[in-house]
C-alpha positions as CSV (number, residue, x, y, z in Angstrom):
1,M,31.2,-44.0,129.9
2,E,31.0,-42.2,133.2
3,K,32.7,-43.9,136.1
4,I,30.4,-44.5,139.1
5,N,31.8,-45.9,142.3
6,N,29.3,-46.9,144.9
7,V,31.9,-49.3,146.4
8,T,34.1,-47.7,149.0
9,E,35.4,-51.0,150.5
10,F,35.8,-54.6,149.6
11,I,35.2,-57.7,151.9
12,F,37.4,-60.7,151.6
13,W,36.1,-64.2,152.0
14,G,39.5,-65.2,153.2
15,L,41.1,-68.6,153.0
16,T,38.4,-70.4,155.0
17,Q,35.0,-69.7,156.7
18,D,35.6,-72.3,159.4
19,P,36.5,-70.7,162.8
20,V,38.6,-73.7,163.8
21,A,40.5,-73.7,160.6
22,E,41.0,-69.9,160.9
23,E,42.7,-70.4,164.3
24,V,45.0,-73.0,162.8
25,C,45.8,-70.6,159.9
26,L,46.5,-67.8,162.3
27,V,49.2,-69.8,164.0
28,V,50.6,-71.3,160.8
29,F,50.8,-68.0,158.8
30,S,52.1,-66.0,161.8
31,F,54.9,-68.6,162.0
32,F,55.5,-68.5,158.2
33,Y,55.7,-64.6,158.2
34,T,58.1,-64.6,161.1
35,V,60.3,-67.1,159.3
36,I,60.2,-64.9,156.1
37,L,61.2,-61.8,158.0
38,L,63.9,-63.4,160.2
39,G,65.3,-65.7,157.4
40,N,65.6,-63.0,154.7
41,L,66.9,-60.4,157.2
42,L,69.5,-62.9,158.3
43,I,70.7,-63.4,154.7
44,M,70.9,-59.7,154.1
45,L,72.8,-59.2,157.3
46,T,75.2,-62.1,156.5
47,I,75.9,-60.8,153.0
48,Y,76.5,-57.3,154.3
49,M,78.6,-58.2,157.4
50,G,80.6,-60.8,155.4
51,N,81.3,-58.5,152.5
52,L,79.7,-61.0,150.2
53,W,77.7,-58.3,148.4
54,K,80.8,-57.7,146.2
55,S,80.2,-61.0,144.5
56,P,77.4,-60.6,141.8
57,M,75.6,-63.7,143.0
58,Y,75.3,-62.5,146.5
59,F,74.6,-58.9,145.3
60,F,71.4,-60.2,143.6
61,L,70.6,-62.7,146.4
62,N,70.6,-59.7,148.8
63,S,68.1,-57.9,146.5
64,L,66.0,-61.1,146.2
65,S,65.7,-61.3,150.0
66,L,64.6,-57.6,150.2
67,V,62.0,-58.2,147.5
68,D,60.8,-61.3,149.3
69,I,60.2,-59.3,152.5
70,C,58.3,-56.6,150.6
71,F,56.4,-59.1,148.4
72,S,55.1,-61.2,151.4
73,S,54.4,-58.0,153.4
74,S,52.0,-57.0,150.7
75,T,49.6,-59.8,151.7
76,A,50.7,-61.7,154.8
77,P,50.1,-59.0,157.5
78,K,46.6,-58.3,156.2
79,L,45.9,-62.0,156.0
80,I,47.0,-62.5,159.6
81,F,45.0,-59.5,160.9
82,D,41.9,-60.7,159.0
83,L,42.0,-64.1,160.8
84,F,41.2,-62.1,164.0
85,A,38.4,-60.1,162.4
86,K,34.7,-61.1,161.9
87,K,34.6,-59.1,158.7
88,K,37.6,-58.9,156.5
89,R,37.4,-55.4,155.1
90,I,39.8,-53.3,152.9
91,S,39.1,-49.9,151.5
92,Y,39.0,-49.2,147.8
93,A,42.3,-47.3,148.0
94,G,43.8,-50.0,150.2
95,C,42.8,-52.6,147.6
96,I,44.5,-50.7,144.8
97,L,47.6,-50.2,146.9
98,Q,47.8,-53.9,147.8
99,L,47.3,-55.0,144.2
100,S,50.1,-52.6,143.1
101,G,52.4,-54.0,145.8
102,V,51.7,-57.6,144.8
103,H,52.4,-57.0,141.1
104,F,55.3,-54.6,141.6
105,F,57.3,-56.8,144.0
106,G,56.2,-60.1,142.3
107,C,57.3,-58.9,138.9
108,T,60.5,-57.5,140.3
109,E,61.2,-60.9,141.9
110,I,60.6,-62.6,138.5
111,F,63.2,-60.4,136.8
112,I,65.7,-60.9,139.6
113,L,65.4,-64.7,139.3
114,I,66.1,-64.3,135.5
115,V,69.2,-62.2,136.3
116,M,70.4,-64.7,138.8
117,A,70.1,-67.4,136.2
118,Y,72.1,-65.3,133.8
119,D,74.7,-64.8,136.5
120,R,75.0,-68.5,137.0
121,Y,75.3,-69.0,133.2
122,V,78.2,-66.6,132.9
123,A,79.9,-68.0,136.0
124,I,79.7,-71.6,134.8
125,C,80.0,-71.2,131.0
126,K,82.4,-68.2,130.8
127,P,84.3,-68.3,134.1
128,L,87.4,-66.5,132.8
129,H,85.3,-63.5,131.7
130,Y,82.9,-63.6,134.7
131,M,84.2,-60.6,136.6
132,T,84.5,-58.5,133.4
133,I,80.9,-59.2,132.3
134,M,79.4,-59.0,135.7
135,D,81.3,-55.9,137.0
136,Q,79.7,-53.8,139.8
137,E,78.6,-51.0,137.5
138,R,76.7,-53.4,135.2
139,C,75.2,-55.2,138.2
140,N,73.8,-51.9,139.5
141,K,72.3,-51.1,136.1
142,I,70.8,-54.6,135.8
143,L,69.3,-54.4,139.3
144,L,67.8,-51.0,138.5
145,G,66.3,-52.5,135.4
146,T,64.5,-55.2,137.4
147,W,62.9,-52.6,139.6
148,V,62.0,-50.4,136.6
149,G,60.6,-53.4,134.8
150,G,58.4,-54.3,137.8
151,F,57.1,-50.7,137.9
152,V,56.3,-50.6,134.2
153,H,54.4,-54.0,134.5
154,T,52.4,-52.7,137.5
155,I,51.2,-49.6,135.7
156,I,49.2,-51.6,133.1
157,P,46.8,-53.5,135.4
158,V,46.5,-50.7,137.9
159,S,45.8,-48.0,135.3
160,L,43.1,-50.3,133.7
161,L,41.5,-51.1,137.0
162,V,41.1,-47.6,138.4
163,Q,39.1,-46.6,135.4
164,L,36.4,-49.2,136.0
165,P,33.1,-48.5,137.8
166,F,32.2,-50.6,140.9
167,C,28.6,-50.4,142.0
168,G,28.3,-53.7,144.0
169,P,28.6,-56.5,145.1
170,N,31.9,-56.0,146.9
171,E,32.8,-59.4,148.2
172,I,36.1,-60.9,146.9
173,N,36.6,-64.7,147.1
174,H,40.2,-64.3,148.0
175,Y,42.5,-63.2,150.9
176,F,44.0,-60.3,149.0
177,C,43.2,-58.0,146.1
178,D,44.4,-59.6,142.9
179,I,43.5,-58.4,139.5
180,H,41.1,-61.1,138.2
181,P,38.9,-61.4,141.4
182,V,38.6,-57.6,141.5
183,L,37.7,-57.4,137.8
184,K,34.8,-59.7,138.4
185,L,33.2,-57.1,140.6
186,A,33.2,-54.3,138.1
187,C,29.8,-53.4,136.8
188,T,30.8,-53.3,133.1
189,D,32.2,-55.7,130.5
190,T,35.8,-56.5,131.4
191,H,36.5,-59.1,128.8
192,I,39.0,-56.9,126.8
193,I,40.7,-55.6,130.0
194,S,41.0,-59.1,131.3
195,S,42.6,-60.2,128.1
196,L,45.1,-57.3,128.3
197,V,45.9,-58.2,131.9
198,T,46.5,-61.8,130.9
199,A,48.7,-60.8,128.0
200,N,50.7,-58.7,130.4
201,S,50.9,-60.9,133.6
202,G,50.5,-64.2,131.9
203,T,53.2,-63.6,129.3
204,I,55.7,-62.4,131.9
205,S,55.0,-65.5,134.1
206,L,55.0,-68.1,131.4
207,G,57.7,-66.4,129.2
208,S,60.0,-66.0,132.2
209,F,59.4,-69.6,133.3
210,V,60.3,-70.9,129.8
211,I,63.4,-68.6,129.6
212,L,64.6,-69.9,133.0
213,L,64.0,-73.5,132.2
214,I,66.0,-73.1,128.9
215,S,68.8,-71.2,130.8
216,Y,69.2,-73.9,133.4
217,T,69.1,-76.6,130.8
218,V,72.0,-74.9,128.9
219,I,73.9,-74.6,132.2
220,L,73.3,-78.3,133.1
221,V,74.4,-79.5,129.7
222,S,77.6,-77.3,129.9
223,L,78.5,-79.0,133.2
224,R,79.7,-82.1,131.3
225,K,82.9,-80.1,130.6
226,Q,83.5,-79.3,134.2
227,S,85.5,-81.3,136.8
228,A,83.7,-83.5,139.3
229,E,84.2,-80.9,142.0
230,G,83.0,-78.1,139.7
231,R,79.9,-80.1,138.7
232,R,79.1,-80.7,142.4
233,K,79.3,-77.0,143.3
234,A,77.4,-75.9,140.2
235,L,74.7,-78.5,140.7
236,S,74.3,-77.5,144.3
237,T,73.8,-73.8,143.4
238,C,71.7,-74.4,140.3
239,G,69.6,-77.0,142.1
240,A,68.5,-74.5,144.7
241,H,67.7,-71.9,142.0
242,I,65.6,-74.5,140.0
243,A,63.7,-75.4,143.1
244,V,62.8,-71.7,143.7
245,V,61.8,-71.3,140.0
246,I,59.4,-74.3,140.0
247,I,57.7,-73.4,143.4
248,F,57.3,-69.8,142.3
249,F,56.4,-70.0,138.6
250,V,54.1,-73.0,138.4
251,P,51.4,-71.4,140.7
252,C,52.0,-68.0,139.0
253,T,51.5,-69.4,135.5
254,F,48.4,-71.3,136.6
255,T,46.9,-68.1,138.1
256,Y,47.7,-65.5,135.4
257,M,47.3,-67.4,132.2
258,R,43.5,-67.7,132.5
259,P,41.5,-64.7,131.3
260,D,38.0,-64.2,132.7
261,V,38.2,-67.4,134.8
262,T,38.7,-67.7,138.5
263,F,38.6,-70.8,140.7
264,S,38.0,-71.0,144.5
265,E,41.4,-72.9,144.6
266,D,43.2,-69.8,143.3
267,K,43.6,-68.4,146.8
268,M,45.3,-71.6,148.0
269,V,47.5,-71.7,144.9
270,A,48.4,-68.0,145.6
271,V,49.8,-69.0,149.0
272,F,52.7,-70.7,147.3
273,Y,54.0,-67.7,145.5
274,T,53.1,-65.0,148.0
275,I,54.1,-66.8,151.2
276,I,55.7,-70.2,150.7
277,T,58.4,-69.2,148.2
278,P,59.6,-66.1,150.2
279,M,59.8,-68.4,153.3
280,L,61.7,-71.2,151.5
281,N,64.2,-68.9,149.7
282,P,66.4,-68.3,152.8
283,M,66.4,-72.0,153.6
284,I,67.1,-73.1,150.1
285,Y,69.9,-70.6,149.5
286,T,71.6,-71.1,152.9
287,L,71.3,-74.9,153.4
288,R,72.6,-75.6,149.9
289,N,75.3,-72.9,149.9
290,A,78.5,-73.5,151.9
291,E,79.8,-70.0,151.4
292,V,76.7,-68.4,153.0
293,K,76.8,-71.0,155.8
294,N,80.4,-70.3,156.6
295,A,79.7,-66.5,156.6
296,M,76.9,-67.1,159.0
297,K,79.1,-69.1,161.3
298,K,81.8,-66.4,161.2
299,L,79.2,-63.7,161.9
300,W,77.7,-65.5,165.0
301,C,81.2,-66.5,166.3
302,R,82.2,-62.9,166.0
303,K,79.1,-61.8,167.9
304,L,79.6,-64.4,170.7
305,F,83.3,-63.4,171.0
306,W,82.3,-59.8,171.2
307,D,79.6,-60.5,173.8
308,R,82.1,-62.5,176.0
309,N,84.7,-59.7,175.8
310,K,82.1,-57.2,176.9
311,K,81.3,-59.4,180.0
């Protein structure tokens, strides 16, 4: 079949068609994106300046913050810009690039969350062997594996999508280019491709969610052997991780486990894993983590002391 592309751009419907609601969304999502950038950058700066990156947990937390910034930046700036525009346009190439970014950084985040769960399992269940198992060289290799895994995952939907012909219409009932809404616009039968995409994205979402739930269940059960203080610290850390997992994976699974079916509610559900989770991660990991809070206090105290001395 010869590929014919009459479509050079796509038009988003956006989150809403109501001008008043768009003004509210502009303020809200501009605030959310600012919090994402500042919050995650603050965590990265704190980990670096406080030398916390030498600890495996903070090494992976630093990577999670970086991925959160990249993941949200795949959709949020375009969403905010489109709230100003009368027509929410994106070029064909821009759409493919945005879809690639969403899947690459989204999948990389999933793998990092799994690694963080494994790190907590080793720290709590095998504390005497923790630094041997999670040495710096192994952490570097594991982190590289998460990025490679995200890249391999992304190749599948993108390579399938670019082969499809688009002859019109070109309106997407969403606020960013995601695989299922774009597939609906192809002027050919996409049932098999949609099933392959679901097998890829859906399996990663649901499979990773199940793995994480089992991992944290094992961790929580093992806490019975810990002291009261040990249980309190572990529950504080794991509670934060579990909250992130639920907020991120429930919407993801809802979206990507359905082949050939899209709902108008999908774009509202997508807000949770593309914007809300990256915004909440810094708050969840700092407010529930005494070590990060102490490092932040030292960082700011050092800065204030330095500023006073300069004066």
